[in-house]
C-alpha positions as CSV (number, residue, x, y, z in Angstrom):
1,M,-57.7,142.8,-165.7
2,R,-60.5,140.2,-165.8
3,R,-62.8,138.9,-163.1
4,R,-64.5,135.5,-163.1
5,L,-68.3,135.4,-162.8
6,Y,-69.9,132.1,-161.6
7,F,-73.4,130.9,-162.6
8,I,-75.3,127.7,-161.9
9,L,-77.3,126.6,-164.9
10,P,-80.1,124.0,-164.8
11,D,-79.5,122.3,-168.2
12,T,-77.5,122.1,-171.4
13,K,-80.1,124.1,-173.4
14,T,-79.8,127.1,-171.1
15,A,-76.0,126.7,-171.3
16,E,-76.0,126.8,-175.1
17,K,-78.2,129.9,-175.2
18,I,-76.0,131.7,-172.7
19,E,-72.9,130.8,-174.6
20,D,-74.4,132.2,-177.8
21,E,-75.4,135.4,-176.1
22,L,-71.9,135.8,-174.6
23,L,-70.3,135.3,-177.9
24,L,-72.6,137.9,-179.4
25,A,-71.6,140.2,-176.5
26,R,-67.9,139.7,-177.8
27,I,-66.8,137.5,-174.9
28,D,-64.1,135.3,-176.5
29,E,-64.8,131.5,-176.3
30,G,-61.5,131.1,-174.5
31,H,-63.0,133.0,-171.5
32,I,-66.2,130.8,-171.3
33,H,-65.9,127.5,-169.4
34,F,-68.6,125.0,-168.4
35,H,-68.1,122.3,-165.7
36,T,-70.3,119.5,-164.6
37,T,-69.9,116.0,-163.1
38,M,-70.9,114.4,-166.4
39,E,-68.7,116.0,-169.1
40,T,-70.5,114.1,-171.8
41,R,-73.7,115.9,-170.9
42,L,-72.2,119.1,-172.2
43,G,-71.8,117.6,-175.7
44,S,-69.1,118.7,-178.1
45,R,-70.3,122.3,-178.7
46,L,-69.8,123.8,-175.2
47,P,-66.3,124.7,-174.1
48,K,-65.4,122.4,-171.1
49,A,-63.3,123.5,-168.2
50,N,-59.8,122.3,-168.6
51,V,-57.5,120.5,-166.2
52,L,-56.1,123.8,-164.7
53,Q,-59.7,125.0,-163.9
54,K,-61.0,121.7,-162.5
55,T,-58.0,120.7,-160.4
56,D,-55.8,122.3,-157.8
57,L,-52.7,122.0,-159.9
58,L,-51.6,125.7,-159.9
59,H,-52.3,126.3,-156.3
60,S,-50.5,123.1,-155.2
61,M,-47.5,123.9,-157.4
62,G,-47.2,127.4,-155.9
63,V,-47.3,125.9,-152.4
64,G,-44.7,123.3,-153.3
65,L,-42.4,125.9,-154.9
66,V,-42.4,127.9,-151.7
67,A,-42.1,125.0,-149.3
68,G,-39.4,123.2,-151.4
69,G,-37.4,126.4,-151.8
70,L,-37.5,127.2,-148.1
71,T,-36.6,123.6,-147.2
72,G,-33.7,123.7,-149.6
73,T,-32.5,127.0,-148.2
74,I,-32.7,125.8,-144.6
75,I,-30.8,122.6,-145.4
76,G,-28.2,124.6,-147.3
77,V,-27.7,127.1,-144.5
78,L,-27.4,124.3,-141.9
79,L,-24.8,122.4,-144.1
80,Y,-22.9,125.6,-144.7
81,F,-22.7,126.5,-141.0
82,Q,-21.9,123.0,-139.9
83,W,-19.0,122.6,-142.4
84,A,-17.7,126.1,-142.4
85,P,-16.3,126.2,-138.8
86,G,-14.8,122.8,-139.2
87,G,-12.3,124.0,-141.7
88,V,-13.9,122.5,-144.9
89,A,-13.7,125.1,-147.6
90,L,-17.0,125.7,-149.3
91,P,-17.4,127.7,-152.5
92,S,-19.1,130.6,-150.8
93,L,-22.9,130.4,-150.4
94,G,-23.4,128.7,-153.8
95,L,-24.4,125.5,-152.0
96,V,-27.3,127.3,-150.4
97,T,-28.4,128.7,-153.7
98,V,-28.2,125.3,-155.5
99,L,-30.1,123.5,-152.7
100,S,-32.7,126.2,-152.7
101,V,-33.3,125.8,-156.4
102,I,-33.3,122.0,-156.3
103,G,-35.7,122.1,-153.3
104,A,-38.1,124.5,-155.1
105,I,-38.1,122.4,-158.3
106,F,-38.6,119.2,-156.4
107,G,-41.4,120.7,-154.2
108,C,-43.2,122.1,-157.2
109,W,-43.1,118.8,-159.0
110,V,-44.2,116.7,-156.0
111,A,-47.0,119.1,-155.1
112,G,-48.1,119.3,-158.7
113,M,-48.5,115.5,-158.8
114,I,-50.7,115.7,-155.7
115,G,-52.6,118.8,-156.9
116,I,-53.6,117.4,-160.3
117,S,-55.6,114.7,-158.5
118,C,-57.4,117.1,-156.2
119,P,-60.5,119.1,-157.1
120,N,-60.0,122.9,-157.4
121,T,-60.5,124.5,-154.0
122,R,-62.0,127.6,-155.7
123,L,-64.9,125.4,-156.9
124,S,-65.8,123.9,-153.5
125,P,-68.7,126.3,-152.9
126,F,-70.3,124.9,-156.0
127,K,-69.7,121.2,-155.4
128,K,-73.2,120.4,-154.1
129,S,-74.9,122.1,-157.1
130,I,-72.6,120.4,-159.5
131,D,-73.2,117.0,-157.8
132,D,-76.9,117.6,-158.1
133,G,-76.6,117.6,-161.9
134,N,-76.4,121.4,-162.6
135,I,-73.8,123.0,-164.8
136,L,-71.3,125.6,-163.6
137,L,-70.6,128.5,-165.9
138,M,-67.3,130.3,-165.4
139,V,-67.0,133.4,-167.6
140,D,-63.9,135.7,-167.4
141,V,-64.9,139.3,-168.3
142,P,-63.1,142.6,-168.2
143,K,-63.5,144.5,-165.0
144,D,-65.5,147.3,-166.6
145,R,-68.0,144.9,-168.2
146,I,-69.0,142.9,-165.1
147,V,-72.3,144.7,-164.6
148,E,-73.2,144.5,-168.3
149,I,-72.5,140.8,-168.6
150,N,-74.1,140.0,-165.3
151,G,-77.2,141.9,-166.3
152,L,-77.3,140.3,-169.7
153,I,-77.4,136.8,-168.2
154,K,-79.9,137.7,-165.4
155,S,-82.3,139.5,-167.7
156,H,-82.5,136.8,-170.4
157,H,-82.2,133.8,-168.1
158,P,-83.8,134.2,-164.7
159,E,-83.2,130.4,-164.1
160,A,-79.4,131.1,-164.1
161,D,-78.3,131.4,-160.5
162,C,-75.6,134.0,-160.1
163,R,-73.1,132.7,-157.5
164,G,-70.7,135.7,-157.3
165,I,-67.6,137.2,-158.7
166,E,-64.1,136.1,-158.0
167,A,-61.8,139.0,-157.0
168,T,-58.9,137.7,-159.1
169,I,-58.5,134.9,-161.6
170,P,-55.3,132.9,-162.3
171,A,-53.4,134.3,-165.2
172,F,-53.1,131.1,-167.2
173,P,-56.4,129.1,-167.0
């Protein structure tokens, strides 16, 4: 189980030094992410946050999945009970299941289209700092190494502003 640590860094030079130290501390590059308003400022060396980390795609798709599935289920149940007493033979509750799945897929797709254009809600506490030209470091560390990595960054880089630990991180980004 990993936890995400957040740090606000003043410049690219500091970010590069911290990345080197994290790599030496055996934190895989795939678990180190930098985000700023000007992605070109990071250069080609620093690992940039990807679409899943910068946008609200996963959260929106989850909400759309649930909302679409519930909507499909409600419509299926209403259609079933409206037609069943009237003598129209329905193939059991298969209609409800099919409409639930179709609703879930459609809701997930529509919400994903919206979510990919919205900034990540988990990054909203850092928006002002990022807009001011600072760099956000997101590092995913094993739960038992939080104190070690946090101490490493704080002791070598007092200019790095620790902004907390996220209780859980999404499985994929």
